[in-house]
N, C-alpha and C positions, 0 to 999 in steps of 0.2 A: 490644307488638305493633309490628311494623315494616311500613311501607307504602312501596313504591317507586313513584315518579312518573316522568315523562319526564325529570326533571332532578336529582332528589335522593332521599333516603330520610328518612322521618319516623318518630319513635318515640312511641308512646302508652302510657300505663299502663292497668291493667285497668279503670279508670273512664272512659277515653276522653279524659283530659287529655293534651295534647301535652307531651312531655318535652324533645324537641330536634328540630331539623331540620339535616341535614348540609349542608355547603357544596355548591355546584353540582358535581354528579358527571358531568354530561353535558348535552346540549341536545336530543337526539332519542331518548332511551331510557336506562334504567338496568336492568341485569340483576344479580341476586344469584346468584352461582355457588356460594357455600359460606358456612356459618355455624358457627363452632366454640364458641359460647357466649360468647366474648370479643370476637371480631372478625367483621366482615361483609366477605366477599371478593366483588368484583364487577367490572363494567366499565360505563363510560358512553360513549355514542356522541356524539362531538363533530363529526365530519365525515362525514355520511351520504353514500352508503352505505359501511359497513365501517370507519368511523373510530373503533373502540372503544379506549378507554384503561382499563387496569386500575386498581383502587383497593382499599384496605383501610381500613376505619374501625373505631373502637372502638365496641362495641355499647352501652356505658354513657354515652358522651359525644357520639357522632356525629362526633368529630374524626378526621381522617386519621391513620393510623399510619405514621410515617416509617421508612425503612430496614427494611421488613418484606418477607420473601420472599412473592411473589405466587403462590399455588398455585391452579391451575384444576382443576376436576373434568373428567375426560375421559369 
């Protein structure tokens, strides 16, 4: 299970134990735009209002995926 907070995303297993916490993804909100089973695509707000920065993280590790095409759902 994934939980988005105002600044990051956390991952828990089915027993409720925390598996990982992503690095800081924003300071005033984190939106998840898409999940493809391997990657979590989203945006974090760093400079409110409207200072959204896209991110992609690996769903198994919580680490950022580098050099990855950022696709947004329209």
